[in-house]
KOLNUVO-971728 format. One record per atom (N, C-alpha, C): atom name; z, y, x; chain. Coordinates in Angstrom, 1 decimal. Each point is the difference from the previous one (the first is absolute). Example, Ala and Ser with C-alpha at 12.3 -4.5 7.8 and 13.67 -1.06 7.14 Angstrom:
> N:7.8:-5.7:13.2:A
> CA:0.0:1.2:-0.9:A
> C:0.0:1.2:0.9:A
> N:-0.7:1.1:-0.4:A
> CA:0.0:1.1:0.9:A
> C:0.8:1.1:-0.8:A
end
This chain:
> N:0.0:-1.2:0.8:A
> CA:0.0:1.2:-0.8:A
> C:0.0:1.2:0.9:A
> N:-0.8:1.0:-0.4:A
> CA:-0.1:1.3:0.7:A
> C:1.3:0.8:-0.2:A
> N:0.2:0.9:1.0:A
> CA:1.0:1.0:-0.2:A
> C:-0.4:0.9:-1.2:A
> N:0.9:0.6:-0.7:A
> CA:-0.3:0.9:-1.1:A
> C:-1.0:1.1:0.4:A
> N:0.1:0.5:1.2:A
> CA:-0.9:1.1:0.4:A
> C:-1.5:-0.3:-0.1:A
> N:-0.4:-1.2:0.5:A
> CA:-1.4:-0.4:-0.1:A
> C:-0.5:-0.1:-1.4:A
> N:0.8:-0.7:-0.8:A
> CA:-0.3:-0.2:-1.4:A
> C:-0.1:1.4:-0.7:A
> N:0.8:0.9:0.4:A
> CA:0.0:1.3:-0.7:A
> C:-1.3:0.8:0.4:A
> N:-0.7:-0.4:1.1:A
> CA:-1.2:0.7:0.4:A
> C:-1.2:-0.5:-0.8:A
> N:0.2:-0.9:-0.9:A
> CA:-1.1:-0.4:-0.9:A
> C:0.0:0.9:-1.2:A
> N:-1.1:0.8:-0.2:A
> CA:-0.1:1.0:-1.1:A
> C:-0.2:-0.7:-1.3:A
> N:0.2:0.6:-1.1:A
> CA:-0.2:-0.5:-1.4:A
> C:-1.5:-0.5:-0.1:A
> N:-0.9:0.8:0.6:A
> CA:-1.4:-0.3:0.0:A
> C:-0.4:-1.2:0.9:A
> N:0.8:-0.4:0.8:A
> CA:-0.3:-1.1:0.9:A
> C:-0.4:0.4:1.4:A
> N:0.0:1.3:0.3:A
> CA:-0.3:0.5:1.3:A
> C:1.3:-0.1:0.8:A
> N:-0.2:-0.2:1.3:A
> CA:1.2:-0.1:0.9:A
> C:0.2:1.4:0.7:A
> N:1.1:0.6:-0.4:A
> CA:0.3:1.4:0.5:A
> C:0.0:0.0:1.5:A
> N:0.5:-1.0:0.6:A
> CA:0.0:0.0:1.5:A
> C:-1.4:0.1:0.7:A
> N:-1.0:-0.3:-0.8:A
> CA:-1.4:0.1:0.5:A
> C:-0.6:1.3:-0.3:A
> N:0.7:0.9:-0.6:A
> CA:-0.6:1.3:-0.5:A
> C:0.1:1.0:1.2:A
> N:-1.0:0.7:0.3:A
> CA:-0.1:1.0:1.1:A
> C:1.1:1.1:-0.2:A
> N:0.2:0.4:-1.3:A
> CA:1.0:1.0:-0.3:A
> C:1.4:-0.6:0.3:A
> N:0.3:-1.2:-0.4:A
> CA:1.3:-0.6:0.2:A
> C:0.2:-0.2:1.5:A
> N:-1.1:-0.3:0.7:A
> CA:0.1:-0.2:1.5:A
> C:0.1:1.3:0.8:A
> N:-0.1:1.1:-0.7:A
> CA:0.2:1.3:0.6:A
> C:-1.3:0.5:0.7:A
> N:-1.1:-0.5:-0.3:A
> CA:-1.3:0.3:0.7:A
> C:-0.4:1.5:-0.3:A
> N:0.2:0.5:-1.2:A
> CA:-0.3:1.4:-0.3:A
> C:0.9:0.9:0.8:A
> N:1.3:-0.3:-0.1:A
> CA:1.0:0.8:0.7:A
> C:-0.4:0.1:1.5:A
> N:-0.3:-1.2:0.6:A
> CA:-0.3:-0.1:1.4:A
> C:-1.3:0.8:0.3:A
> N:-1.0:-0.1:-0.8:A
> CA:-1.3:0.7:0.2:A
> C:0.3:1.5:0.0:A
> N:0.8:0.5:-0.9:A
> CA:0.3:1.5:-0.1:A
> C:0.8:0.4:1.3:A
> N:1.0:-0.8:0.4:A
> CA:0.7:0.3:1.2:A
> C:-0.9:0.0:1.2:A
> N:-0.9:-1.0:0.1:A
> CA:-1.0:-0.1:1.1:A
> C:-0.9:1.3:0.1:A
> N:-0.5:0.3:-1.2:A
> CA:-0.9:1.2:-0.1:A
> C:0.8:1.3:0.5:A
> N:1.2:0.1:-0.5:A
> CA:0.8:1.2:0.4:A
> C:0.3:0.0:1.5:A
> N:0.2:-1.2:0.6:A
> CA:0.2:-0.1:1.5:A
> C:-1.2:0.4:0.7:A
> N:-1.2:-0.4:-0.5:A
> CA:-1.3:0.4:0.7:A
> C:-0.2:1.5:-0.1:A
> N:0.2:0.5:-1.2:A
> CA:-0.2:1.5:-0.2:A
> C:0.9:0.8:0.9:A
> N:1.3:-0.5:0.1:A
> CA:0.9:0.7:0.9:A
> C:-0.3:-0.2:1.5:A
> N:-0.4:-1.2:0.4:A
> CA:-0.4:-0.3:1.3:A
> C:-1.1:0.9:0.5:A
> N:-1.0:0.2:-0.9:A
> CA:-1.1:0.9:0.4:A
> C:0.2:1.5:-0.3:A
> N:1.2:0.3:-0.6:A
> CA:0.3:1.3:-0.3:A
> C:-0.8:0.7:-1.1:A
> N:-0.7:-0.8:-0.8:A
> CA:-0.8:0.5:-1.1:A
> C:0.8:0.9:-0.9:A
> N:1.3:-0.4:-0.3:A
> CA:0.8:0.7:-0.9:A
> C:0.3:1.4:0.5:A
> N:0.0:0.2:1.3:A
> CA:0.2:1.4:0.6:A
> C:-1.2:0.8:0.0:A
> N:-1.2:-0.6:-0.1:A
> CA:-1.2:0.8:0.1:A
> C:-0.9:0.0:-1.2:A
> N:0.7:-0.2:-1.2:A
> CA:-0.7:0.0:-1.2:A
> C:-0.9:1.2:-0.3:A
> N:0.6:1.2:0.3:A
> CA:-0.8:1.2:-0.2:A
> C:-1.3:0.1:0.9:A
> N:0.1:-0.5:1.2:A
> CA:-1.1:-0.1:0.9:A
> C:-1.1:-1.0:-0.6:A
> N:0.6:-1.2:-0.4:A
> CA:-0.9:-1.0:-0.5:A
> C:-0.7:0.5:-1.3:A
> N:0.6:0.8:-0.8:A
> CA:-0.6:0.5:-1.2:A
> C:-1.2:0.9:0.3:A
> N:0.0:0.5:1.1:A
> CA:-1.2:0.8:0.4:A
> C:-1.3:-0.9:0.1:A
> N:0.3:-1.2:0.5:A
> CA:-1.1:-1.0:0.1:A
> C:-0.4:-0.7:-1.3:A
> N:1.1:-0.2:-0.8:A
> CA:-0.2:-0.7:-1.2:A
> C:1.0:0.5:-1.0:A
> N:-0.5:0.7:-1.1:A
> CA:0.9:0.6:-1.0:A
> C:1.0:-1.0:-0.7:A
> N:-0.3:-1.3:0.1:A
> CA:0.9:-1.0:-0.6:A
> C:1.4:0.1:0.5:A
> N:0.1:0.5:1.3:A
> CA:1.3:0.1:0.6:A
> C:0.9:1.1:-0.5:A
> N:-0.6:0.8:-0.9:A
> CA:0.8:1.1:-0.6:A
> C:1.0:-0.7:-1.0:A
> N:-0.3:-1.2:-0.4:A
> CA:0.8:-0.7:-1.0:A
> C:1.0:-1.0:0.7:A
> N:0.3:0.2:1.2:A
> CA:0.9:-0.9:0.8:A
> C:1.3:-0.2:-0.7:A
> N:0.6:1.1:-0.5:A
> CA:1.3:-0.1:-0.6:A
> C:0.0:-0.9:-1.2:A
> N:-1.1:0.0:-0.8:A
> CA:-0.2:-0.9:-1.1:A
> C:-0.1:-1.4:0.4:A
> N:-0.7:-0.2:1.1:A
> CA:-0.2:-1.3:0.6:A
> C:1.4:-0.6:0.4:A
> N:0.8:0.8:0.6:A
> CA:1.4:-0.4:0.4:A
> C:0.8:-0.4:-1.3:A
> N:-0.2:0.7:-1.1:A
> CA:0.7:-0.3:-1.2:A
> C:-0.5:-1.3:-0.6:A
> N:-1.3:-0.3:0.1:A
> CA:-0.6:-1.2:-0.4:A
> C:0.6:-1.2:0.8:A
> N:0.1:0.2:1.3:A
> CA:0.6:-1.1:0.9:A
> C:1.4:-0.2:-0.5:A
> N:0.8:1.1:-0.2:A
> CA:1.4:-0.2:-0.5:A
> C:0.0:-0.8:-1.3:A
> N:-1.0:0.3:-0.9:A
> CA:0.0:-0.7:-1.3:A
> C:-0.3:-1.5:0.2:A
> N:-0.9:-0.3:0.9:A
> CA:-0.3:-1.4:0.3:A
> C:1.3:-0.7:0.5:A
> N:0.7:0.7:1.0:A
> CA:1.2:-0.6:0.5:A
> C:1.1:-0.2:-1.1:A
> N:0.1:1.0:-0.8:A
> CA:1.0:-0.1:-1.1:A
> C:-0.3:-1.0:-1.0:A
> N:-1.3:0.0:-0.5:A
> CA:-0.4:-0.9:-1.1:A
> C:-0.2:-1.5:0.5:A
> N:-0.5:-0.1:1.2:A
> CA:-0.4:-1.4:0.4:A
> C:0.8:-0.4:1.3:A
> N:1.0:0.8:0.4:A
> CA:0.7:-0.3:1.2:A
> C:0.8:-1.3:0.0:A
> N:0.7:-0.2:-1.1:A
> CA:0.8:-1.2:-0.2:A
> C:-0.1:-0.5:-1.4:A
> N:-0.2:-1.3:-0.2:A
> CA:-0.1:-0.6:-1.3:A
> C:1.1:-1.0:-0.1:A
> N:0.8:0.0:-1.0:A
> CA:1.2:-0.9:-0.1:A
> C:-0.5:-1.4:-0.4:A
> N:-1.1:-0.2:-0.5:A
> CA:-0.6:-1.2:-0.5:A
> C:-0.1:0.1:-1.5:A
> N:-0.8:-0.9:-0.6:A
> CA:-0.3:0.1:-1.4:A
> C:1.3:-0.2:-0.9:A
> N:0.8:-0.9:0.4:A
> CA:1.2:-0.3:-0.9:A
> C:1.0:1.1:0.0:A
> N:-0.1:0.8:1.1:A
> CA:1.0:1.2:0.0:A
> C:-0.7:1.3:-0.4:A
> N:-1.2:-0.2:-0.7:A
> CA:-0.6:1.2:-0.5:A
> C:-1.1:0.6:0.9:A
> N:-0.4:-0.6:1.1:A
> CA:-1.0:0.5:0.9:A
> C:-1.4:-0.2:-0.7:A
> N:-1.0:0.6:0.7:A
> CA:-1.3:-0.1:-0.6:A
> C:-0.2:1.0:-1.1:A
> N:-1.0:-0.3:-0.9:A
> CA:-0.3:0.9:-1.1:A
> C:1.2:0.1:-0.9:A
> N:0.6:1.2:-0.2:A
> CA:1.1:0.1:-0.9:A
> C:-0.3:-0.3:-1.4:A
> N:-1.3:0.1:-0.4:A
> CA:-0.4:-0.3:-1.4:A
> C:-0.7:-1.4:-0.1:A
> N:0.3:-0.9:0.9:A
> CA:-0.7:-1.3:0.0:A
> C:0.2:-0.7:-1.3:A
> N:-1.2:-0.2:-0.6:A
> CA:0.0:-0.8:-1.3:A
> C:0.4:-1.4:0.2:A
> N:-0.4:-0.6:1.1:A
> CA:0.3:-1.4:0.3:A
> C:1.5:-0.2:0.1:A
> N:0.7:0.9:0.7:A
> CA:1.4:-0.1:0.1:A
> C:0.7:0.1:-1.3:A
> N:-0.5:1.0:-0.8:A
> CA:0.6:0.3:-1.3:A
> C:-0.2:-1.3:-0.9:A
> N:-1.2:-0.6:0.0:A
> CA:-0.2:-1.1:-0.8:A
> C:0.8:-1.2:0.4:A
> N:0.1:-0.3:1.3:A
> CA:0.9:-1.1:0.4:A
> C:1.4:0.2:-0.4:A
> N:0.5:1.2:0.2:A
> CA:1.4:0.3:-0.4:A
> C:0.2:-0.2:-1.5:A
> N:-0.9:0.5:-0.8:A
> CA:0.1:-0.2:-1.4:A
> C:0.0:-1.4:-0.5:A
> N:-0.8:-0.8:0.7:A
> CA:-0.1:-1.5:-0.3:A
> C:1.1:-0.8:0.7:A
> N:0.7:0.6:0.9:A
> CA:1.0:-0.8:0.7:A
> C:-0.5:-0.9:1.1:A
> N:-1.2:0.4:0.5:A
> CA:-0.6:-0.8:1.1:A
> C:0.2:0.6:1.3:A
> N:0.1:-0.9:1.0:A
> CA:0.2:0.4:1.4:A
> C:-1.3:0.4:0.6:A
> N:-1.1:-0.7:-0.3:A
> CA:-1.4:0.3:0.3:A
> C:-0.9:-0.3:-1.1:A
> N:-1.2:0.5:0.0:A
> CA:-1.0:-0.3:-1.0:A
> C:-0.4:-1.5:0.0:A
> N:0.3:-0.7:1.1:A
> CA:-0.3:-1.4:0.0:A
> C:0.7:-0.8:-1.1:A
> N:1.0:0.5:-0.6:A
> CA:0.8:-0.7:-1.0:A
> C:-0.7:0.3:-1.4:A
> N:-1.0:0.9:-0.1:A
> CA:-0.5:0.4:-1.2:A
> C:-1.3:-0.8:-0.4:A
> N:-0.1:-0.5:-1.2:A
> CA:-1.1:-0.8:-0.5:A
> C:-1.3:0.9:-0.1:A
> N:0.2:1.3:-0.1:A
> CA:-1.1:0.9:-0.2:A
> C:-0.5:0.6:1.4:A
> N:0.5:-0.5:1.1:A
> CA:-0.4:0.5:1.3:A
> C:-1.5:0.1:0.2:A
> N:-0.7:-1.0:-0.2:A
> CA:-1.4:-0.1:0.3:A
> C:-0.8:1.0:-0.9:A
> N:0.5:0.4:-1.1:A
> CA:-0.7:1.0:-0.9:A
> C:0.6:1.4:0.0:A
> N:1.0:0.2:0.9:A
> CA:0.7:1.2:0.0:A
> C:-0.8:1.2:0.4:A
> N:0.0:1.1:-0.9:A
> CA:-0.7:1.2:0.3:A
> C:0.5:0.7:1.3:A
> N:1.3:0.0:0.1:A
> CA:0.6:0.6:1.2:A
> C:-0.4:-0.6:1.3:A
> N:-0.1:-1.3:0.0:A
> CA:-0.3:-0.7:1.3:A
> C:-1.5:-0.1:0.3:A
> N:-0.9:0.3:-1.0:A
> CA:-1.4:-0.1:0.3:A
> C:-0.5:0.8:1.2:A
> N:0.5:1.1:0.3:A
> CA:-0.4:0.8:1.1:A
> C:0.6:-0.4:1.3:A
> N:0.9:-1.0:0.0:A
> CA:0.7:-0.4:1.2:A
> C:-0.3:-1.5:0.3:A
> N:-1.2:-0.2:0.4:A
> CA:-0.4:-1.4:0.3:A
> C:0.8:-0.7:1.0:A
> N:0.5:0.8:1.0:A
> CA:0.8:-0.6:1.0:A
> C:1.4:-0.4:-0.6:A
> N:0.5:0.8:-0.9:A
> CA:1.3:-0.4:-0.6:A
> C:-0.2:-1.2:-0.9:A
> N:-1.1:-0.1:-0.7:A
> CA:-0.3:-1.2:-0.8:A
> C:-0.1:-1.2:0.8:A
> N:-0.6:0.0:1.1:A
> CA:-0.2:-1.1:0.9:A
> C:1.4:-0.4:0.5:A
> N:0.8:1.0:0.4:A
> CA:1.4:-0.3:0.5:A
> C:0.8:-0.7:-1.1:A
> N:-0.1:0.5:-1.2:A
> CA:0.8:-0.6:-1.2:A
> C:-0.4:-1.4:-0.2:A
> N:-1.3:-0.3:0.1:A
> CA:-0.5:-1.4:-0.1:A
> C:0.7:-0.9:1.1:A
> N:0.1:0.5:1.2:A
> CA:0.6:-0.7:1.1:A
> C:1.5:-0.2:-0.3:A
> N:0.6:1.0:-0.5:A
> CA:1.5:0.0:-0.3:A
> C:0.2:-1.1:-1.1:A
> N:-0.9:-0.1:-1.0:A
> CA:0.1:-1.1:-1.0:A
> C:0.0:-1.4:0.6:A
> N:-0.9:-0.1:1.0:A
> CA:-0.2:-1.3:0.6:A
> C:1.1:-0.3:1.1:A
> N:0.3:0.9:0.8:A
> CA:0.9:-0.2:1.1:A
> C:1.5:0.3:-0.3:A
> N:0.2:0.8:-1.0:A
> CA:1.3:0.5:-0.3:A
> C:0.3:1.3:0.8:A
> N:0.8:0.8:-0.5:A
> CA:0.2:1.3:0.7:A
> C:0.6:-0.1:1.4:A
> N:0.9:-0.9:0.2:A
> CA:0.7:-0.1:1.3:A
> C:-1.0:-0.4:1.1:A
> N:-0.8:-1.0:-0.3:A
> CA:-1.0:-0.5:1.0:A
> C:-1.1:1.1:0.2:A
> N:-0.4:0.6:-1.0:A
> CA:-1.0:1.1:0.1:A
> C:0.5:1.2:0.8:A
> N:1.2:0.4:-0.3:A
> CA:0.6:1.1:0.8:A
> C:0.2:-0.3:1.4:A
> N:0.4:-1.3:0.3:A
> CA:0.1:-0.4:1.4:A
> C:-1.3:0.0:0.7:A
> N:-1.1:-0.4:-0.7:A
> CA:-1.3:0.0:0.6:A
> C:-0.4:1.5:0.3:A
> N:0.2:0.9:-1.0:A
> CA:-0.3:1.4:0.2:A
> C:0.8:0.6:1.2:A
> N:1.3:-0.4:0.0:A
> CA:0.8:0.5:1.1:A
> C:-0.5:-0.4:1.4:A
> N:-0.5:-1.2:0.1:A
> CA:-0.5:-0.5:1.2:A
> C:-1.3:0.8:0.4:A
> N:-0.8:0.2:-1.0:A
> CA:-1.3:0.8:0.2:A
> C:0.4:1.4:0.5:A
> N:1.0:0.6:-0.6:A
> CA:0.4:1.4:0.4:A
> C:0.5:0.0:1.4:A
> N:0.8:-1.1:0.3:A
> CA:0.5:-0.1:1.4:A
> C:-1.1:-0.1:1.0:A
> N:-1.1:-0.5:-0.4:A
> CA:-1.2:-0.1:0.9:A
> C:-0.9:1.2:0.0:A
> N:0.5:1.1:-0.7:A
> CA:-0.7:1.2:0.0:A
> C:-0.8:0.4:-1.3:A
> N:0.1:-0.9:-1.0:A
> CA:-0.8:0.2:-1.2:A
> C:0.5:1.2:-0.8:A
> N:-1.0:0.8:-0.6:A
> CA:0.3:1.1:-0.9:A
> C:-1.1:0.1:-1.0:A
> N:0.3:0.2:-1.2:A
> CA:-1.0:0.3:-1.1:A
> C:-0.9:1.1:0.5:A
> N:0.5:1.0:0.7:A
> CA:-0.7:1.1:0.4:A
> C:-1.2:-0.4:0.9:A
> N:0.1:-1.0:0.8:A
> CA:-1.1:-0.4:0.8:A
> C:-1.2:-0.4:-0.9:A
> N:0.2:-0.7:-1.1:A
> CA:-1.1:-0.3:-0.9:A
> C:-0.6:1.2:-0.6:A
> N:0.8:1.0:-0.3:A
> CA:-0.5:1.2:-0.6:A
> C:-0.9:0.8:1.0:A
> N:0.3:-0.1:1.3:A
> CA:-0.7:0.8:1.0:A
> C:-1.3:-0.7:0.4:A
> N:-0.3:-1.2:-0.5:A
> CA:-1.2:-0.7:0.4:A
> C:-1.2:0.7:-0.7:A
end
């Protein structure tokens, strides 16, 4: 049996939070890396000079606020069970109303309007039905330990 923590990383929709780029802190790290590069080259100190070459630099303060927004909104995700992800997630609402831990328990899963746009989630839910949540979470945990992230698939 898995520790409670790994099991808790299985979202209602069947996605594994531990494989999410946001949960893994990849957006926060990208923002930090970009800020380090900007500072290392001193771009932040020469914005007015850069604006002479390209007017887009006149909006540098707004750019900084956008980076702050990314860090704040996507900096840390507590996981699906603790309210992370979309705060208005219809899948989470539906599972909670029906008393399900995941959509894999639902007889309507294959026809669900909420899941139709999440083919990856549907495939995961099918695996959860076959393997059981503990074995599936263990499999996903091992993949993540080997460097797997859902983000890598999105970047292809």
